[in-house]
C-alpha positions in Angstrom: -19.4 -1.0 -19.3 -17.3 -2.0 -22.5 -14.3 0.5 -23.2 -14.4 2.3 -26.7 -11.0 0.7 -27.3 -8.7 -1.9 -26.0 -6.0 -0.9 -23.6 -2.5 -1.6 -24.2 -1.8 -3.6 -20.8 -4.1 -4.1 -18.1 -2.9 -4.9 -14.6 -4.9 -6.8 -12.0 -3.7 -5.9 -8.7 -3.2 -2.3 -7.2 -0.7 -3.2 -4.6 2.8 -1.9 -5.2 3.6 -4.4 -7.8 0.8 -3.7 -9.9 1.5 0.2 -9.2 5.0 -0.2 -9.9 4.5 -1.6 -13.4 1.9 0.5 -14.2 3.9 3.8 -13.4 6.9 2.6 -15.5 5.0 1.6 -18.6 2.6 5.0 -18.4 3.2 7.5 -20.8 4.1 5.0 -23.8 1.2 2.5 -23.0 -2.5 3.1 -22.4 -2.8 1.3 -19.3 -5.9 0.0 -16.9 -5.3 -1.0 -13.4 -7.9 -3.2 -11.7 -8.0 -3.3 -7.8 -10.6 -5.6 -6.4 -10.9 -3.5 -3.2 -12.3 0.0 -2.2 -8.6 1.5 -2.4 -5.2 -0.2 -3.8 -2.7 -2.0 -1.2 -5.5 -2.8 1.0 -3.7 -6.1 1.8 0.0 -6.9 1.6 1.3 -3.5 0.5 -0.7 -1.6 3.1 0.2 -3.8 6.2 4.1 -4.0 5.3 6.5 -3.1 8.1 9.1 -2.4 5.4 12.7 -2.1 6.0 15.5 -1.9 3.4 17.7 -4.8 4.2 20.5 -5.9 1.8 21.3 -9.1 3.5 17.5 -10.5 3.1 16.3 -13.2 0.8 18.0 -15.6 -1.6 20.3 -14.4 -4.4 17.8 -13.3 -6.9 16.2 -11.2 -4.2 19.5 -9.5 -3.2 20.3 -8.7 -6.6 16.6 -7.2 -7.0 17.4 -5.3 -3.8 20.7 -3.6 -4.9 19.3 -2.6 -8.1 16.4 -0.8 -6.2 18.6 1.0 -4.1 19.2 4.0 -6.0 15.8 4.5 -7.1 14.5 4.5 -3.3 17.4 6.8 -2.1 16.8 9.4 -4.9 13.4 8.8 -6.7 12.3 10.9 -9.6 10.6 14.1 -8.6 7.3 13.2 -10.0 7.0 10.2 -7.5 8.5 11.9 -4.6 10.1 15.3 -3.3 11.9 13.4 -0.6 14.3 10.5 -0.3 12.1 7.3 0.4 14.7 5.4 2.9 15.4 6.5 6.6 18.2 5.2 9.0 17.3 2.4 10.9 19.7 -0.3 11.4 19.5 -4.2 11.9 20.6 -5.8 14.4 20.7 -10.0 13.9 20.9 -12.1 17.3 21.4 -15.8 17.8 20.9 -17.8 20.9 22.6 -20.8 21.8 20.6 -22.9 19.3 21.1 -20.7 16.8 24.8 -20.3 15.9 24.5 -22.7 12.7 22.1 -20.3 11.3 24.3 -17.2 12.4 27.2 -18.6 10.6 25.6 -19.3 7.4 24.0 -16.0 7.5 27.6 -14.1 7.7 29.1 -16.1 5.3 26.1 -15.0 2.4 26.0 -11.7 3.6 27.5 -8.3 2.5 28.2 -5.2 5.0 26.9 -7.3 8.1 29.5 -7.0 10.7 29.8 -9.1 13.9 29.7 -7.5 17.2 29.8 -8.6 20.8 26.5 -9.2 23.1 27.9 -6.2 24.7 27.6 -3.8 21.8 24.0 -5.3 20.7 22.8 -4.4 24.1 24.4 -0.8 23.8 22.1 -0.6 20.8 19.2 -2.1 22.4 19.4 -1.8 26.2 16.6 -4.1 26.9 18.2 -7.1 25.6 19.1 -10.0 27.9 22.6 -10.6 28.2 22.2 -14.3 28.4 20.2 -14.9 25.7 22.5 -13.4 23.0 25.4 -16.3 22.0 25.9 -14.1 18.8 25.1 -10.9 17.1 25.9 -8.7 14.0 24.5 -5.4 12.8 24.0 -4.0 9.4 24.3 -0.1 9.7 22.7 0.5 6.4 19.2 -1.0 6.7 16.6 1.6 6.3 13.0 2.1 6.7 10.8 2.5 3.7 8.3 5.1 3.3 5.9 2.4 1.5 2.6 5.2 1.3 4.8 7.6 -0.6 6.4 5.2 -3.1 3.2 3.3 -3.5 1.1 6.9 -4.2 3.6 8.1 -6.3 3.5 5.4 -8.8 -0.6 5.8 -8.8 -0.4 9.5 -9.6 2.1 8.6 -12.3 0.0 6.1 -13.9 -2.9 8.6 -13.8 -1.4 11.7 -14.9 0.0 9.6 -17.8 -3.7 8.9 -18.9 -4.0 5.6 -17.0 -7.1 4.4 -15.7 -7.6 2.8 -12.0 -10.6 1.2 -11.2 -11.4 0.2 -7.8 -14.0 -2.6 -6.6 -13.1 -4.1 -10.0 -12.9 -7.8 -8.8 -12.0 -9.9 -11.9 -14.5 -12.7 -12.5 -13.8 -14.1 -15.8 -10.8 -14.0 -18.6 -10.7 -15.0 -22.1 -8.5 -14.5 -25.1 -10.4 -13.4 -28.2 -9.4 -12.2 -31.5 -6.0 -11.3 -30.0 -7.2 -9.7 -27.0 -7.7 -10.5 -23.4 -11.6 -10.1 -22.7 -11.6 -9.2 -18.9 -14.7 -9.3 -16.9 -15.2 -7.6 -13.7 -17.9 -7.4 -10.9 -18.1 -3.5 -12.4 -17.8 -4.0 -16.2 -15.8 -5.5 -19.0 -12.6 -4.4 -20.4 -10.1 -5.4 -23.5 -6.3 -5.2 -23.4 -3.5 -6.7 -25.6 -1.4 -7.6 -22.6 -2.8 -8.9 -19.3 -0.4 -8.5 -16.2 -1.2 -10.8 -13.1 0.1 -8.6 -10.1 -2.6 -9.9 -8.0 -0.7 -11.3 -4.8 -2.1 -14.1 -3.2 -4.8 -14.2 -5.5 -2.6 -14.6 -8.5 -2.9 -18.3 -8.9 -6.9 -17.7 -9.0 -6.2 -15.2 -11.8 -4.0 -17.7 -13.7 -7.2 -20.3 -13.5 -9.7 -17.8 -14.8 -7.6 -17.3 -17.8 -7.5 -21.4 -18.0 -4.0 -21.6 -16.8 -2.5 -24.0 -14.4 -1.5 -22.4 -11.3 2.6 -21.8 -10.5 2.0 -22.8 -7.3 1.7 -19.8 -5.0 1.3 -20.3 -1.0 0.1 -17.3 0.9 1.4 -17.3 4.3 0.2 -15.0 7.2 2.7 -12.9 9.1 1.4 -11.0 12.4 2.2 -8.1 14.1 1.6 -6.9 17.7 1.7 -3.3 18.7 3.1 -3.0 22.2 4.0 0.2 24.3 7.6 1.2 24.5 9.5 0.0 27.6 9.1 3.4 30.1 12.4 5.1 30.1 13.5 4.4 26.7 13.5 6.2 23.3 13.1 3.6 21.0 12.9 5.4 17.9 17.1 5.2 17.8 16.8 1.5 18.1 17.4 -1.0 15.2 15.3 -3.7 13.8 16.1 -6.7 15.6 15.6 -10.2 14.4 16.2 -13.7 15.6 18.5 -15.5 13.1 16.1 -18.3 13.2 13.0 -16.3 12.1 11.2 -16.9 15.6 10.6 -13.1 16.3 11.5 -9.6 15.2 11.0 -6.2 16.7 10.7 -3.0 15.1 10.4 0.7 16.5 7.6 2.7 15.0 6.0 5.8 15.7 7.2 5.5 19.4 5.8 2.1 20.2 7.3 -1.4 19.2 6.4 -3.8 16.3 6.6 -7.3 17.7 6.2 -10.2 15.5 6.4 -13.9 15.6 7.9 -13.9 12.1 5.1 -16.5 11.2 4.5 -18.0 8.0 1.4 -20.2 8.3 0.0 -21.1 4.8 -3.4 -20.0 4.4 -6.2 -19.4 1.4 -6.0 -16.0 0.1 -8.1 -13.7 1.9 -8.4 -10.7 4.0 -6.4 -12.3 6.8 -6.5 -11.6 10.9 -3.7 -12.5 13.5 -4.0 -15.6 15.4 -3.9 -15.1 19.0 -2.0 -18.0 20.0 0.5 -17.4 17.6 0.9 -13.8 18.3 0.9 -14.8 22.0 4.0 -17.0 21.1 5.9 -14.6 19.6 5.4 -12.0 22.3 6.6 -14.4 24.6 9.9 -15.0 22.6 10.3 -11.4 22.5 9.9 -11.4 26.3 12.6 -14.3 26.8 15.0 -12.6 24.7 14.6 -9.0 26.3 13.9 -7.7 29.7 10.3 -6.4 28.8 7.0 -7.6 30.1 4.3 -6.9 27.9 1.3 -6.4 29.7 -1.1 -5.1 26.9 -1.3 -5.1 23.1 -2.0 -1.6 21.4 -3.5 -3.1 18.3 -2.6 -6.2 16.0 -3.0 -7.0 12.4 -1.6 -9.6 10.0 -0.7 -9.7 6.3 -0.1 -12.1 3.4 3.2 -12.8 2.1 3.1 -15.0 -1.1 5.8 -17.4 -1.7 6.5 -19.7 -5.1 8.3 -23.0 -4.0 11.7 -21.8 -4.4 10.8 -18.4 -2.6 12.0 -16.4 -5.8 9.2 -14.3 -7.6 7.8 -15.1 -10.7 8.1 -12.4 -13.5 7.6 -12.9 -17.2 5.4 -14.1 -19.8 3.4 -17.5 -19.2 5.0 -19.8 -21.9 1.5 -21.4 -22.1 -0.6 -18.4 -22.8 -0.4 -15.2 -25.2 0.6 -12.3 -23.8 -0.2 -13.3 -20.0 2.3 -11.8 -17.9 3.1 -12.8 -14.2 4.3 -10.5 -11.7 3.8 -12.3 -8.5 5.3 -14.3 -5.5 7.5 -11.2 -4.0 7.3 -13.1 -0.3 8.2 -10.5 2.2 10.9 -8.8 -0.1 8.3 -7.0 -2.5 8.6 -3.5 -1.2 12.4 -3.4 -1.0 12.6 -5.0 -4.4 9.8 -3.2 -6.2 11.5 -0.7 -8.1 13.9 -3.1 -10.0 11.0 -5.3 -10.2 8.6 -2.7 -12.0 11.7 -1.9 -14.2 12.4 -5.8 -15.0 8.4 -6.1 -15.7 8.2 -3.2 -17.9 11.1 -4.0 -19.9 10.0 -7.8 -20.5 6.5 -6.6 -21.1 8.2 -4.4 -24.1 10.5 -6.8 -25.2 13.4 -4.3 -24.2 16.7 -5.2 -22.7 17.2 -5.8 -18.8 20.8 -6.1 -18.6 20.9 -2.6 -17.3 18.9 -3.5 -14.4 19.9 -7.2 -13.5 21.7 -9.7 -14.7 20.7 -12.6 -17.2 21.2 -15.1 -14.6 18.6 -13.2 -12.1 16.0 -12.7 -15.3 16.2 -16.5 -15.5 15.5 -17.3 -12.2 12.4 -15.1 -12.2 11.1 -16.8 -15.3 7.7 -18.4 -15.2 9.1 -21.3 -17.3 11.0 -22.5 -14.5 7.8 -23.5 -12.9 6.1 -25.3 -16.0 8.7 -28.0 -16.3 
């Protein structure tokens, strides 16, 4: 199937990154969103336990998170008729081995307040007093309504005349006569600009285009859903994490998400949890609490894809005409997505970005840093 006319922009990947930039470009550009799976967001976006945490990630990530807050609090009416953030809170804990990590976290964080172990236990009564050497609380951490954001962006894209094609895995890319020729499993398309928002597969997409990879590493992150401890209303509890990132716990729908906070490098694929890794995470959770996990209701895993410096790659590749990277968001892709989409759209349209984030942040995101 060949299109009658070339699209202005073709976006590979229908997750939160691809949907976001497509929505930001829609209206002024004829956009095509290509998704390899049956439905967009099948991998990382649909498997995120997303929480908006200002004190999470490196400096560029924090800048993008701050720049995303207003949009998530008050999204445009065409995206959602309600706020996309709801109260949660974040409790950061250190045991006797984690004091150095705890001190470093406090030094670089904003609005993360030290509290006593007793105060921590008052927030989450199942915590073991002897397991807490230090604690801090970020009151403004909030849950993110990922589905409303993602679906709102897809609706905007389609209402503005953009096209979404599912089951359209890209199998070939060629630059010819000023256009990208895109071969998929379901047809052939053309576009002036190509956006690589393929998540864990982004390096593979670059290779299809004859480009060197930028060095993306997909990493598995696993979740076990366990019953709430009897006699406790867990929905009032904050997200609880170990400062050394060995486990975390988050209430959800009356149950608890428990994760080993694993980051095991894997090849890009439809990832599943490793039972032994999951068991280790559950054990660490049990060690820090008075909870004995007797059954796991369900489990899953998702992919978090990082560059070597754990900063996303956003911008035109210096080695190819109109090949644009939007990848490597790691575990921060949802909370940074509004700012990331705005930055990407502005760079694609060659418009200023200084009203979104600083020039320093833009430089930190540039693919050029990974080409030297």
